[in-house]
C-alpha positions, 0 to 999 in steps of 0.5 A, a space after each residue: 309419371 303423371 306429375 312430370 306431365 302436369 304443367 307448372 303454373 306460371 308465376 306472374 308478378 305485377 307491379 301496381 303503384 301505391 297511388 293506384 292501389 290507394 285509388 282502387 280502395 276509394 269508393 266511387 261516388 254515386 250518380 245521385 251524389 253527383 246530381 246533388 252536387 250539381 244542384 247545390 252548385 246551380 243554387 249557389 250560382 243563382 244567388 251570385 247571378 242575382 247579386 250581379 244583376 242587382 249591381 249592374 241593373 242601374 248601369 244598364 238602365 242609365 245606358 239605355 236612357 242615354 241610348 234612347 236620348 241619342 236616337 231621339 236626337 238623331 231624328 
């Protein structure tokens, strides 16, 4: 009689896509690793910005000279 009164456990079956299962097994990146990636990225951008500034400085200087001459001529 006791057995007949016990509840049967429900049988649950979940479908989890294979992609999601694989993703769950990939370890999450730590915050420190993300910060290091940012540092490396900023260092790379600093070098690129130096090259850009080096390339455009003569153009900016010439434009500034022309603008100064123009302003002086207007007076």
